[in-house]
C-alpha positions in Angstrom: 73.3 -60.1 -0.4 72.2 -58.4 -3.6 70.2 -55.2 -3.5 68.9 -53.5 -6.7 69.8 -50.0 -5.5 72.6 -49.0 -3.1 72.5 -45.6 -1.3 75.8 -43.8 -1.7 76.5 -42.8 1.9 74.4 -41.7 4.9 72.1 -38.6 4.5 72.3 -35.8 7.1 69.8 -36.1 10.0 66.9 -33.8 9.7 66.0 -31.9 12.9 62.4 -32.9 13.8 61.8 -29.6 15.7 62.9 -27.6 12.6 60.4 -29.6 10.5 57.7 -29.0 13.0 58.4 -25.3 13.2 58.4 -25.0 9.4 55.1 -26.8 9.0 53.6 -24.8 11.9 54.7 -21.4 10.4 53.1 -22.5 7.0 49.8 -23.4 8.8 49.9 -20.0 10.6 50.3 -18.2 7.3 47.5 -20.1 5.7 45.0 -20.1 8.7 42.0 -17.9 7.7 40.9 -16.9 11.2 42.5 -15.8 14.5 40.9 -18.8 16.2 42.5 -21.2 13.7 45.9 -19.5 14.3 45.5 -19.9 18.0 44.7 -23.6 17.7 47.8 -24.1 15.4 50.0 -22.2 17.8 48.8 -24.3 20.7 49.4 -27.5 18.9 52.9 -26.4 17.9 53.8 -25.6 21.5 52.6 -29.0 22.6 54.4 -30.8 19.8 57.8 -29.2 20.7 57.2 -29.9 24.4 56.3 -33.5 23.7 59.3 -33.9 21.4 61.8 -32.9 24.1 60.0 -35.1 26.7 60.6 -38.0 24.5 64.1 -37.0 23.5 65.0 -36.7 27.2 63.8 -40.2 27.8 61.0 -39.2 30.2 58.3 -40.9 28.2 58.5 -44.2 30.2 58.4 -42.2 33.5 55.3 -40.2 32.4 53.4 -42.8 30.5 54.7 -46.2 31.7 56.2 -48.9 29.5 55.2 -52.2 27.9 58.4 -54.1 27.2 56.5 -57.0 25.6 54.8 -54.8 23.0 58.0 -52.9 22.4 59.8 -56.1 21.6 56.9 -57.2 19.3 57.4 -53.9 17.4 61.1 -54.4 17.2 60.5 -58.0 15.9 58.2 -56.7 13.2 60.9 -54.2 12.1 63.6 -57.0 12.1 61.4 -59.1 9.7 61.1 -56.1 7.3 64.9 -55.6 7.4 65.5 -59.2 6.5 62.9 -59.2 3.8 64.3 -56.2 1.9 67.9 -57.4 2.2 67.3 -59.4 -1.0 65.4 -58.5 -4.1 61.7 -59.3 -4.6 59.8 -59.3 -1.3 59.3 -55.6 -0.4 55.5 -55.4 -1.2 54.8 -58.5 0.9 57.0 -57.2 3.7 55.2 -53.9 3.8 51.8 -55.5 3.9 53.0 -58.0 6.6 54.4 -55.2 8.7 51.0 -53.3 8.4 49.2 -56.4 9.5 51.5 -56.8 12.4 50.7 -53.2 13.5 47.0 -54.1 13.1 47.5 -56.9 15.6 49.2 -54.6 18.1 46.5 -51.9 17.7 43.7 -54.5 18.1 45.3 -55.8 21.3 45.6 -52.3 22.7 42.0 -51.5 21.6 40.7 -54.6 23.4 42.5 -53.5 26.6 41.2 -50.0 26.3 37.7 -51.3 25.8 38.0 -53.5 28.9 39.2 -50.5 30.9 36.4 -48.0 29.9 33.5 -50.5 29.4 31.3 -51.2 26.5 30.4 -48.4 24.1 26.9 -46.9 24.3 26.7 -46.8 20.5 28.3 -48.7 17.6 31.9 -47.6 17.1 35.1 -48.6 15.2 38.8 -47.8 15.0 39.8 -47.2 11.5 43.2 -47.0 9.8 43.8 -43.9 7.7 46.4 -42.5 5.3 49.2 -44.9 4.4 48.1 -47.1 7.3 44.7 -47.4 5.7 46.4 -48.3 2.4 48.4 -51.0 4.1 51.6 -49.2 3.1 53.4 -48.6 6.3 57.2 -48.5 6.4 58.9 -49.3 9.7 58.9 -45.7 10.9 55.9 -44.3 9.0 53.1 -42.3 10.4 50.4 -44.3 12.2 47.2 -42.5 11.2 44.0 -43.8 12.8 40.5 -42.6 13.8 37.7 -43.5 16.1 34.2 -43.3 14.7 31.0 -43.2 16.7 27.5 -43.7 15.2 25.4 -42.0 16.4 27.5 -39.6 18.5 25.2 -38.3 21.3 26.8 -36.6 24.3 27.2 -39.9 26.2 28.8 -41.5 23.2 31.2 -38.7 22.7 32.2 -38.7 26.4 32.8 -42.5 26.2 34.8 -42.0 22.9 37.2 -39.6 24.5 37.8 -41.9 27.4 38.4 -44.8 25.1 40.7 -42.6 23.0 42.7 -41.7 26.1 43.0 -45.3 27.2 44.2 -46.3 23.7 46.6 -43.4 23.4 48.2 -44.3 26.8 49.0 -47.8 25.5 50.5 -46.3 22.3 52.7 -44.1 24.4 54.0 -47.1 26.3 55.7 -48.3 23.1 58.2 -45.5 23.9 58.0 -44.3 20.2 55.8 -41.3 20.3 54.1 -38.8 22.6 50.4 -37.8 22.6 48.8 -34.6 23.7 45.1 -33.9 24.0 43.1 -30.8 22.9 39.7 -29.8 24.0 37.1 -30.8 21.4 37.0 -34.0 19.4 40.6 -34.2 18.3 43.8 -35.3 19.7 47.0 -36.3 17.9 50.5 -37.6 18.4 53.7 -36.2 17.2 56.8 -37.9 15.8 59.9 -38.5 18.0 63.4 -38.8 16.7 63.3 -42.6 16.9 59.8 -43.7 16.1 56.6 -43.3 14.1 54.3 -40.4 14.5 50.5 -40.7 14.5 47.3 -38.8 13.9 44.3 -39.9 15.9 40.8 -38.4 15.8 37.6 -39.1 17.5 34.2 -38.1 16.1 30.9 -39.0 14.6 30.3 -39.8 10.9 28.8 -36.3 10.6 31.8 -34.6 12.2 34.2 -36.4 9.8 32.0 -35.3 6.9 32.2 -31.7 8.1 36.0 -31.9 8.2 36.1 -33.6 4.8 34.0 -30.7 3.4 35.9 -27.9 5.2 38.2 -25.4 3.6 40.3 -24.8 6.7 44.0 -25.7 6.2 44.1 -28.1 9.1 41.1 -30.0 7.6 42.6 -30.3 4.2 45.0 -32.9 5.6 42.0 -34.7 7.1 40.5 -35.0 3.7 43.6 -36.7 2.4 43.7 -39.3 5.2 40.0 -40.0 5.0 40.4 -41.1 1.3 41.7 -44.4 2.6 39.6 -45.6 5.6 40.0 -49.3 6.6 38.4 -50.9 9.7 40.8 -52.3 12.3 38.7 -52.8 15.4 35.1 -52.6 16.3 32.0 -52.6 14.0 33.1 -52.6 10.4 29.6 -51.5 9.4 30.3 -48.1 11.0 33.3 -47.6 8.6 31.1 -48.6 5.7 28.6 -46.0 6.8 31.3 -43.3 6.9 32.6 -44.3 3.4 29.1 -44.2 2.0 28.5 -40.8 3.6 31.7 -39.4 2.1 30.9 -40.8 -1.4 27.5 -39.2 -1.2 29.1 -35.9 -0.3 31.6 -36.3 -3.3 28.6 -36.6 -5.6 26.3 -34.0 -4.0 28.7 -31.2 -3.3 28.8 -28.3 -5.8 31.6 -28.9 -8.2 34.0 -26.2 -6.9 33.3 -26.6 -3.2 35.8 -28.3 -0.9 35.2 -32.0 -0.7 33.4 -32.3 -4.0 34.6 -35.0 -6.3 36.0 -32.4 -8.7 37.8 -30.4 -6.0 39.3 -33.6 -4.5 40.5 -34.7 -7.8 42.0 -31.3 -8.6 43.9 -31.4 -5.3 45.2 -35.0 -6.0 46.5 -33.7 -9.3 48.9 -31.5 -7.5 50.7 -34.6 -6.1 51.0 -36.5 -9.4 54.6 -36.7 -10.7 53.4 -35.1 -13.9 52.6 -31.9 -12.0 55.2 -31.9 -9.2 58.1 -32.9 -11.5 57.3 -31.9 -15.1 61.0 -32.0 -16.1 61.1 -35.7 -15.4 64.4 -35.4 -13.6 65.2 -37.9 -10.8 67.4 -37.5 -7.7 68.3 -33.8 -8.3 71.7 -32.9 -6.8 72.4 -36.6 -6.2 69.7 -37.0 -3.6 66.5 -39.0 -4.1 63.4 -38.1 -2.2 62.0 -41.6 -2.5 58.6 -40.7 -0.9 57.9 -37.7 -3.2 59.6 -38.9 -6.4 58.7 -42.7 -6.4 56.3 -43.7 -3.6 53.7 -41.0 -4.1 54.1 -41.5 -7.8 52.0 -44.7 -7.5 50.0 -43.8 -4.5 48.2 -40.7 -5.9 47.3 -42.1 -9.3 45.6 -44.9 -7.3 43.8 -42.4 -5.1 42.7 -40.5 -8.2 41.2 -43.5 -9.9 39.6 -44.6 -6.6 37.8 -41.2 -6.3 36.9 -41.0 -10.0 35.7 -44.6 -10.4 34.6 -45.5 -6.9 37.1 -48.3 -6.6 36.6 -50.4 -3.4 40.2 -51.3 -2.6 42.1 -49.0 -0.2 45.6 -50.1 -1.1 47.6 -48.8 -4.1 48.3 -52.4 -5.3 44.6 -53.4 -4.8 43.5 -50.3 -6.7 45.8 -51.1 -9.6 44.5 -54.7 -9.8 40.9 -53.5 -9.6 41.5 -50.9 -12.3 43.0 -53.6 -14.5 40.0 -55.9 -13.9 37.7 -53.0 -15.0 39.7 -52.6 -18.2 41.0 -49.2 -17.2 44.7 -50.2 -17.1 46.4 -52.3 -19.8 47.8 -55.5 -18.3 51.3 -54.7 -19.7 51.3 -51.3 -18.0 49.9 -52.9 -14.8 52.9 -55.4 -14.7 55.4 -52.6 -15.2 53.7 -50.5 -12.5 53.9 -53.4 -10.1 57.6 -53.7 -10.8 58.1 -50.0 -10.2 56.1 -50.3 -6.9 58.3 -53.1 -5.8 61.5 -51.1 -6.5 60.2 -48.0 -4.8 58.9 -49.8 -1.7 62.1 -51.8 -1.4 64.2 -48.7 -1.5 62.0 -47.0 1.1 61.9 -49.9 3.5 65.6 -50.4 3.2 66.3 -46.7 4.0 64.0 -46.8 7.1 65.6 -50.1 8.3 69.1 -48.9 7.8 68.6 -45.5 9.4 66.4 -46.7 12.2 64.0 -43.8 11.6 61.8 -42.3 8.9 64.4 -41.2 6.3 63.3 -40.7 2.7 66.1 -38.5 1.4 68.7 -40.9 0.0 72.0 -40.0 -1.7 72.3 -42.0 -5.0 75.1 -42.5 -7.4 74.4 -41.5 -11.0 74.4 -45.2 -12.0 71.8 -46.0 -9.3 69.6 -43.0 -10.4 69.9 -44.2 -14.0 68.6 -47.6 -13.1 65.6 -46.0 -11.3 64.7 -43.9 -14.3 63.0 -46.8 -16.1 60.6 -47.2 -13.1 60.1 -43.4 -12.9 59.0 -43.2 -16.5 56.5 -46.1 -15.9 55.0 -44.3 -12.9 54.8 -41.1 -15.0 52.8 -43.0 -17.6 50.6 -44.4 -14.9 50.0 -40.9 -13.6 49.2 -39.6 -17.1 46.6 -42.4 -17.5 45.1 -41.7 -14.1 44.8 -38.0 -15.1 43.1 -39.0 -18.4 40.7 -41.4 -16.6 39.7 -38.7 -14.2 38.5 -36.6 -17.1 38.9 -33.2 -15.6 38.7 -30.6 -18.4 38.9 -27.1 -17.2 35.3 -26.1 -17.8 33.7 -29.5 -16.8 31.3 -29.0 -13.8 31.8 -32.7 -12.9 33.7 -35.7 -14.0 32.6 -38.5 -16.2 32.7 -41.9 -14.6 32.8 -45.2 -16.5 30.5 -48.2 -16.1 30.5 -50.2 -12.9 31.5 -53.9 -13.4 
């Protein structure tokens, strides 16, 4: 079967523990307070312990197993592998896989709710990050959050019980391990064979505080909260969260964390025009498909969503919405769609072939040359997004266009 791009060999396996240690050390260096460093060190120790529990095959013993759901997940991945074996179905396959994960998470949420009883306050489970954008690859992160509104002590206590019941069911997939921390947070780590996840529990106000925080561990929270999407529960709660964050974007002083200008400046750092000003692709014969192609269409979409209050949470939806508003020329939009298809197909193919999250792909010079056309299109898209954000150095705010 024909494929547009063929990787030239198998990349070396990255050691997950090395990656965890590297990230942990960076967080320790950036942490502003001793308390923050202690939290990071505690998380790191738990991450490494959980990694080896999973690697040793003890997860099923510790957490139980659900063979039926494990098979459902395997079936979803098989469908993705079949869809990307031929040219032209990657975007649809990615969205279908995400919808399949939605169905799994909804079923697990239903069971968790039945176990702990009805919530004392409106609540919702929301998809975040790439999951919120409906852009999951077969072994991607699974970022989700639980929102309670209002979050009085009884609601918070219920929320933690619900989160634990839901987390236990995710563990039973045998893909990832979860540890809890005192407070409103818990998260999961990646295993060598499955997706990793970030899961948070809190009120609208607590999410807003994290969105506005300058702490290193909360900067990542700000990124994932830019793409909230309801999966289970009361969708109005997610609308309330989104409205609160938008209000904060507008009301926060221009240079403060979580202001519209500050968020846009941070997104700028991820644009290909900033990360790769030379325009080279697949340096040393290895393509980082996530950094060099995938993020090259994700972050321009995020930038336009923040600057122009686009309603869509997916990169494709944001592109179409921007085109409808007259922000993106139709010809450029079609070229960006083609570049998205190529990037997504390459990433899905790599994940399916390797059976894990693998984004570093060796490419022949010929294959890299074919991708350069898409890379140039995505660079133009990033330049347009940067221009539309209208962030001159001295501007205290950003100019937004008319709503339509």
